[in-house]
N, C-alpha and C positions, 0 to 999 in steps of 0.2 A: 221262538224256540218251543213254545208250548202248544203249537199246532203242527199237524202233519204237513211236511213240505214235500210235495211230490215232484218239485221241479229240479231237485238236486240229483246228481248222478247216483245210480243204484248199484249196490254190491252184487255179488254172484248169486245171492239167494233170491233176488227179485224183491217184490214188495208183498206184504201181507195182504191176502185177498179174502180170507175167510177165517173165522175163529169158532171152534166148537168146544163144548164142555161135555164130559162123560162121567158117570158115576157107577161104581161097581159095588154090589152088595157082598159082604162076607159075614162069617159067624161072629166076628169081633166088632168091626165098624165098617162104614162105608168109605170107600176111597174115590176121590174125585180128581179129574185131570182136565187140563186145557190142551187143545190141539190146534196149532197154528198152521194154516196153509199159505203157500205163496203162489204168485202167478207163474213161477218157474217150475211148479209141480212138486215142490218140497213140502214136507210136513215136519213140525217140531212139537214135542210133547213136554209138559211139565206137570208137577203134582200140585193140586190146589185142595188137598184134603183138609177139612175142618172136622174135629171129632163130633160136633153136635149141630153145626149150622151149615151143612153141605148145600142145601138148596139156596140159601142166601149168598154163599160164596160163588156158586155157579152163576146165579143171577147178576151179581156185580161184575163177574168176569165178562159176561156177554155185553153188559152196558159199557164197560170200559173199552171193549173192543170197538164199539161204535164211535166212542169219543177219541180214542188215542192210538188204536192199533191199525185199523184198516188203512192201507196205502203206505204204511211205514216200512222203512228198510230195516230188516232184523239186525243188521250190523250196527245200528245206531243205538246200542244198548244203554248208554249213559243218558242219552236224550229221552229214550222211551221211559226209562226208570223215572227220570224227573218229571216227564209229562204225566205219568200215572200218579206220581205222588203229589207233586205241587199242583198240576193242572186239575186233579180231581179233589183237591183240598183234603187229602188224607192227613190226619193228625195222630197217627198211630192207630192201634186197634188190630184185632186179630183177623177180621174178614179182609180188610183192605191190605194188610200185610201179606196174607196168604195169596191174594190175587196177584200182587206185584211179584211175589216170589216165584209162583208157578209160571207166569208169563216170562220172567227172566230165564228160568230153566229152559223154556221152550225156545227162546231166542238163541241161546248157546247151542241147543240141539240143532237148530237150523244152520247156524254159522258153521258148525263142525261138518255137517252133511254137505254144505255148499263147497267147503274147502277140502272135503275128503279126509278129515283128521278127527281123532277123538276130542271131545270138548276140553279135556284137561290140557291139551296142547294150546288152548286159548287162554288159560288162566295160570300161566307160570310154569307149565310142564310138570315134570315129576322129580321130586327129591327123595323118593323112596320106591322100593320095587313092589310093595303091596301095602294094604291098609288093614291094620288090626281092628277088629270089631268085638264088642261085648254083646251078650245075649240079654234081652229083656223079655218079659212075658212068659218066661218058662215056668213060673211058679203058680200058674193057674191051678187052683184046687183048695183044699182045706187049709185054714190058717193055724197050723200047728207045727212044732219043730220037726217032727218025724216026716211030715208031708213035704215041707220045704227041703229038708235034707235029701230025700229020695229024688225030688225033681232036680235039685242041684246036681246030683251025681249024673242024672240022665243028660242034663245040658253039657256037662263036661265030657261026658261019653260021646257026644256029637262033635267034639273037637274044640269047643270054646274053652279058653283059659281066662275069661273075664266074665263076670255075671253082675247084673244089677237087680235089685229087688226092694220092695216096700214091705217091711215087716210089721207096719203099725196099724193095719186094719183101717177102721173108720175113725181113728183118733183125730181130734181137732182141738187146737189150743193147748191142751194138756192131756196127759195120760194118767189113768187111775193106777194105783199100785199094781193091781193084777195085770193090767194091760202093759205096763212098763216091763214087768217080769216076763210076760209072754213074748213081747217083741224082742227083748234081749236074748231070751232063750232061742228064738228062731235064728237070730244072727249067729249065736254060738253054735247051733246045730249045723247051719250051712257051712261055717268055717271048718268045723270038725269033719264034715262030710267030704269037702273038696280039698282040704289040706292047705299048707301054706303057700303053694306055688300058683294058686289061682287068685287073680285080683277080684275083690268084692267091693261093689259100690252100693251104698245104702241111699234109697230115695226117701225124701221127706215130704215131697209134694207140697211144699210151701205152707205147712199146716200148723207149726207150733209157735207158741208164745215163747218169749226169750228165756224165761226160767226153765221151761221144759227142754228147749234146744240146748241150753247150757248144760243141763244134767246129762242129756244124751251124748254130747261130745265127750264127756268124761266116762260115761258107762261103755261107750263104743270103742274106746281107745284100745283095749286088749285085742281086738279082732283085726287090727292092722288094715283098716279100709283104704281103698284107693282114693275115695272121697266120700263126704256126706253131702248129698245133693239137696239144695233148697230146703234147709231146716226151718227157715222163717218165711212168713209172707213178704212179698215185695212191697207191701204198703209200709214195711219197717225196714227199708233197705239201709238206712243209716246204722242199724244195729248189726248188720252183717260183719262189718270190720271188727266190731267188738267181739263178736262170737269167734271170728277167726283167730283172735289173740288167745282165746281159751282152748282152741281145738288142736289136738295132736295130728289130726288128719287134714288133708286139703278140703276146702269147702268149694262146691261147684254150684253153678246156676246161670240163668240167663235165657232159658228157653221161651219165656213169656214176652221177650222184647222183640220188636219187629223192625228195627232199623238203628242206625248210628245215633240218632237223636234220643231214642229211648235208652240206649246203652250208655249214653254220656254220664248219667248219674252213677251207674254201676262202676264205671272206670274212675270217676272223680272220688268216690268213697272207698275205693279199693275193696269192694264188697266180697270178691271171690278170688280163688287161686286159679280156677278153671272156668272159662266161659263156655256156654253151651248153645250157641246160635243154631236154629233149625233152618236148613236150606229152603224149606217150604213155608217158613213164617218170617224169617229175618231179612228178606229182600233178595234171595236167590244168590247166584254167583257174584253178581255185581256188588252187592252190599256185604256179604259174608267175608269176602276178601279184605274189605276195608276194616271190618271188625277184627279179623285176625291180626292185621297189621297194628291196629290200636292195642290189642291185647299184648302183642309183643313188646310194645314200648312200656307196658306195665308189668313185664315179667310174668305174664299169665299164659297158660296153655289153652288150647282149643280142643274141645271134645264135643263135636255137634250132637245136638238132640235129634232123634229121628224115631218117632213113634208112628211113622206112616208106612207106605207100601214100598215094594222093591224099586219103584221109580225114584223115590226120594233117596233110597239107599244108594242107588247107582249114581244119581246126581251128586250126592255128598262125597262119594269116592272121587269123582272127577274134581270136585272142589278142593279136597284136602291133599291130594297127591303133591301139589306144589306149595303146600303150607308148612313152613319150617317149624312152627310151634304147635303142630298138630299132635294130639295125644292118642285118642282112640274114638271109634265111631259107634254109636248105638245102633242096634238092629233088632226088630221084632220078626225078621223074615222067617225064622225057624218055627214060628207058631202059626203061620198063615195057611189058609186053605189052599190046596193044590191049584184050584181054578184061578187064583190070583196070578200065578206065574204063567198060566195060559193066556190070561188077559193082557199082560204086559210083557210080551215076547221080547227076549233079548236082555232082560234085567241081569245084572252081574250076580253070579252065585257066591255064597259064602262056603269056603272050604277050609276045614280046620281052623276056624276062627279068623280067617283072613280073606281078603278080596284082592285079586290080582289086578295087574294093569289092564285097562280096557284097550281094545284094538279097533272096534267098529267106529265109523264116523259119527260125530255128534255124541248123543248119549247111547246110541245103539239099540234103542227101544222102539217097538211099534205096538200100538194099541190094537187089539183084536176085537172088532165091534161085535162079532157073533157071541163072544163069551160075555160081554157086557149085557147083551140082550137076554142071555140065559140067567143072569144073576143081577136082577134090578136091586136098587138101593132099598134098605129096610127102614132107614131113619131112626134106628133104635138109640137109646140113651142108657148109659150106665153111670151111676153116681159113685165116685170113689170115696165119698164121705158117708155112704150107707153101709151098714153091716153086710159083710159077705161080698163086697165088690170084687175082691181079688179072685173070686171063683169065676168071674166073667161068664155068668150063666148063658148058654147058647140057646 
């Protein structure tokens, strides 16, 4: 089972005959993709973006193709997932997790195209008519209350009724008195600017020691947050449950975990109220559905992390349509360069903070090679623990 068996009957997509990787440069970060070809003339795409290690991720994708994908039937998704994970001796980690995730997305794209149905029809259908999203990345600019408030109003003016932001600057471990006051003033200004009808989520970026996190859950209580995300480093996962007992708002997290084995401790410790698996990091459709089912047995909601391109946004929409305990989906699509949408033709649009039911077969996305050639990767790095990171200098 851990080798490609070309003697078995083949499904309507044929067999995988070629695997490519492509990377697109943008003003924010590079976006990377895998494109699978079959001998029946079909192509399937998936996102393999790594914020800092794009070259390494593409290299591993190409190597895994030789070992586990060429000659495989795209409909054998469970076996391919196992072959890539167990056969390649993956034991967690971001690069391997991203590769498996992007390939899995591309397999569902191929299956949908072969059957002539949208990918969500292969993952439980739909139990909702659209998908609610929240905006991230909208607060690029100076770190002061007035700047955040103005940008929050702009985001709401574009139709979003839910926003996420990190008000803490380069804080790590603890905050000085001045920085604590400044951070809280930013949250207060955003709440006042958008009013009580907009959901606000505060991002901690897994940066605080327990004493600071505990103080923050007290200080943030008046602002009626939808959740406080990753207030503690995951090296201290056992203290998450303790923090939850002190918090008036839900605690969210899980974007850094790449499969059910890494998530096991999060579930066992009841670390969060809302899990945030990323469809381009946590194993693709095949694995995220299992994580959602496990979350449901722990009375947890699912709000997928998505700091990637419109390809991951589109794949995530397909994944959550049939997920009963889905809450809301993250998107950065509103801050991206126009050429990104030219490069990933067919990505689902955000309209008034919602994304509607897809209709095209598979994911409905085609990569436009000419646009990739015009915008090569930059391999830039921005450090969110450096002063001024939130300006995301271009």
